[in-house]
N, C-alpha and C positions, 0 to 999 in steps of 0.2 A: 316596729323598728322604723326609724325615719332616715331617709337617705338624702344627702345634700349633692345635687348635681350641678352646683354653681361653676361657672367659668373661672372664677377667681375674684377674691380669695376662695380657695377651694378646700375640700376635705382633707385633713390629715390622717395618716394611719392610726388606728385606735391606739396602739401600743405607744406611739410617738406622743400622742395627746396626753396619755396617762403619765408617761415618764416626764414630760415637759412640766407638768404641774409640780412634780416632786423635785426635779433637778433645778429648775429656774428660780423657784420662789421660796424654797425652804432654806432658811438661814443656817449657816454652818457655825463652828465653834468661835469664829471671829465676828459673829453677829451680822454677817452679810451673806445675801444669796448670791448666786452666780451672776446675776445681772446688776448687782450692786458693787462689786469688786472692781478696781481699776483695770481698764483695758490694757494698761501698760504692765500690769503685774503678770507673774509667771503662770498662774492658773488659766487665766483666759488666753494668753498667748499659746500655751501648750494646747488647749483645746481647739483653738483656731488652726494650729499646724496640723492636728490630727484630723480636723474636718477637711482640710485641703488634700491631705494625704488619702483620705478615704475616697474623695471624688476623683482624684487622679487614678486611684486603682479601679474604680468603676469604669472610667473612661479608657483605661490602658493608655494613659497620656504619655506621649513621647517626651524626652528630656528637654527639648527645645520649646516647650510650651509652659506657661505659667497660669496659675489660677489666681484671680483678684476677687476679693469680696467687696463690692461697691455699694455704698448707700443709695437708696432711690430704687426707682423702677426702670423698665426697658425704655420708657419714653425719655428718661434722662440720657440714656445711651444713644438714642437717635440724635440728640444734639452734640454729645461728646465724640462720636465716631469721626465726623470730618475734622474736628478741631485736633484730634490726636493723630489721625492717620493720613490726613491730606497736607501737602505743602501749600504754601501760599499761591493761589491761582490755579491749583490743580482741580481737575474734575473728578466727580465720583459717579458711579453707575448703579442704578437700582432697577429691580425687577417688580412690577405691580401685580401682585397675586390677590388683592383684596384690601380690606379696611386698614389693617395695621401696616402692611408694607407701604400702602399709600401715605399714611401719616409719617412714617419714617422717612420717606423721600421728601415729603414737604417740610419736615424739621430740618434735614440736611440742607435743603435749598435755602434756608434762612442765612447760611454762612458760606456755602460754596455752590457751584454750578452742578446741579444733580441731573444726570441724564437717565431717561427711561430707556432701557435697552431691551425690555421684554414686558409682556403684559398678557393677562388672561384674555382668551378669545371671547368675542361677543360684546354685548352691551353691559352685561352683568357678570360678576364672577361665578362661574359654575365649574371651572376646571383650572388647573395650575397653568401657568405660562408654558407653551410648547417648549421643550427641552431640546438638546442638541448644541451646536456651536453658536453661541451668541456673539452678535457683533459688538463686542465691548471695546471701546478704543484703547489702545495699549498705553495711553498716557493717563488713564484713570487711576485714582489711588486704590480703588477697590471696587468690587461688584457685591452688592447687598441683596440678600434674599431672606424671605420669611417663609421657611419650609412648611410651617402649619399655620394657617390663618384661624385664629380663635373664633372671630365673629362669622366668618363666611363658611367655615367648616371644610376648607380646602387644604389639602396636603400634597406636596411635590412627590411624584412617584420615583424621582431619582434626582440627581444633581446635574446642573447645566455644565457645559464646557466654556469656562471664561478665559481660556488660554493662559497668559502669563499674569493676568490680574488676580491678586488675592481675593478669595471668596470670603465674605463676612456674612454671618447668619444670626438672625433673631430667632433663637430656638426656644422661646419662652414656653409655649404650650406642650410641645413634644419633648422637651429635654428630659433625659433619663428614662423615656419609655421604650428605648431600643437601643442597641449598640450604635455607636456614632464614630465614624471614621474621621477622627479629629484632624488627621494629616491632610485631609482634602480641604481644610479651612485654614485662613489665616487667623480668624477670630470667630468665636461664637459667643453669645451672651443669652442669659435667660433670667428674667426676674423670677422671684422665689415663689410666688403664691399659686403655683399650679402643681408642680411635682417636686418641689425642694423644700417648702416649709411655709412661712408666713411672709406677709408683705414687708417692704422696706428694705429688702436686699436684692441686688442683681449680681449673679455670678458671671464673670468675664473669664474665658479661657483664650489665651492670645499667644501667638508664637513670638519668639524673641525678635525676629526681624521687624515685625510690625510695632512691637513695644518700643523699639528704639527710635521710631518716627516721632514720638510725642515731643513737640517743641519745647525747649527750655523756659519760654515766657509763659507757657500755659499755667494757670493757677494749680498749685500743688494738688488740691483736693479733687481736680478734674483731671489730672495727668495720669495716664496709665503707667508711664515710666516711673514716675515718683511714688505712686501707690504700690507698684511692685517692688521699688527699692525699700519701702517702709513696711512690707509685709501687710499691705492693705490697712495701715494704720496712720496714715497722714493726719486723719481726724479720728474722733471716736467712731468706731464702726458699729453697725446695727447688731449689737451683742447677742440680744436674744434671738434674732433671726438667724444668725450664724450657729449658735448652739443647737437650735432645732434642726437646722440643715444637717448637722453632724448626726443627729438621732435618725433623721430620714435616710441618710446614706447607709447607716448601719442596718436600718430595716431593709432597704433594697438589697444589700448584700446578703442578709440573712434569708431573703426570699429566693435567692439564687442569681442575683446580679441582673443586668440589663437584658440578657436574653430571656430571662424568666418574665421580666416586665413585658417585653415584646410579645411573648406567647400569650400572656394574660390580655394584652390589649387586642390581639387578634380574635380571641374568643369573646370578649365582651362586645366589640364592635360588630363582629359578624352576626351575633345574636340579635342586636338591635336593629341593624340594617335588614336582616331577614325579615323581622317583623314589619318593618316600614314597607319593604318591597312586596311582602306577601299579604298585604292588606287589601288588595283589589282597589288600590287608589285612594282609600280612606285616609291614609298617611302618605305623604310624598316627600322624597329626599331630592332637593334641587341640584345638588352637586353630582356630577357625572361619576359613574363608579370608579374610573382610574384615578381620580383625584380626591376621593372621599377620605376625610381625616378620621383616624382611628381613635381620637381623643375628644373631638368636638363635633358631635353628631347633630347636624342641623336638619330639621324637618319641619313640616307644616301640615295642616289639615286641609283637605280638599275643599271643606266648607269652613272658611275662616271665621265665620259666626260662632263656631263651637270652641274656638281658641280658649276664651276666658272660662267657659265651662270645664274644658280640660284641665286648665291650670288649677282652678278651685277644687275639682274633684281629686286631682292628683295630690294636692297638698292634704286633703282630708284623709288620703290613703298613705300619708307619710313620705311623699315624693316631692321634694322642694327645689326650687330655683330652676325651673325648666323653661321659663320665659326667654324667648330669643332676644338678641341684642336690639336695643330700641331702634337702631338705624334700618333693620331689615324685618323685625318682627318675627312671627312664627314661635317656633320651639327650638330648644337646644338641650342636648344632655352632654355634660362634659364627663368623660370616663377616664380621668387621670389615675395614676398608679394606685392611689389610695382607695379608689372605688372597687370593692370586691365584686365578684361575679354575682354574689347574692343580690346586690343593689340593682344590677341590671336586670336580673330575673324578676324582681319586684316590679320594675318599671314596665317590662314586657308583658307580664301578666296583667297590669292595670290597663295597658294600651289594647290588648286583645279584648278585654272585657268592656272598655269604653266603646271601642268600634262595634262590638256585638250590640250594645245597648243604643248607641246613637247612630248607627249606620243604616 
């Protein structure tokens, strides 16, 4: 059995992978498959509405929030956020918790003044920014956080107090891995290729108050307000990605919903971290325990010369895509919803054996 631990695009649930091959690419009586029919037609519009309703059910979405299906990835949202949510000359606030939050802040800074209001302690990210009441100026349009850093393996243990400033979050890596109190946020967004489906789609969940901020002069395809008014169909939406997302949402519901996903994440992460921490220093997890991600487990070998050997032997054992991000190196195992416990056990067994042979 081969296991894919890639940070993204990531593993799909087996049943979704099998169903998508049948549903998306099999031609019907009209000679067209699901991804060949017009996006303006009743079949796709109905499927997209059902997908939105399934997600709303999983999130227990309040009535004053809307779901948007936006083409592109989270990096596109980095640029669109200030354009949609900030008035001319208005500042925005960002917390720096690692690689992706830093990139989000830099992208926003290209069009508005982006203030850093919180940061991870120390010279390198090993824990989330300290929580509590952040000094966010009340004139800021929003405060942006990245609750789970895919590259650095850091997760927020809770939410900050940003007072009256709306909280906006890039939830990409941990989206749908646990219940989310959406009412604490003005907006959350997540690109699809972690826990939602395939790349090319970003889900945006936004409250009505923020939706109405989109300026009328913004190009329609980039406007949250106009995308909402058109049912996310200002332009041709990423049809295949949306249809697969609906299958994933069904699969999550069938597994018991977000509470079940959270319980599974706890089990998988605890198993892997216990192996790392119990290796007498052979493996090391640089992130401090209170900030460790449950879905992106970052670790390295005490002897970095063994890293390439570890990767080569892991692949020979059917364990793929464990190489850490190029910026920081080391190793990383991504344990998204579609990774079963059996995959983690296979990785842990290999790690124990590798340490025995190489330690």
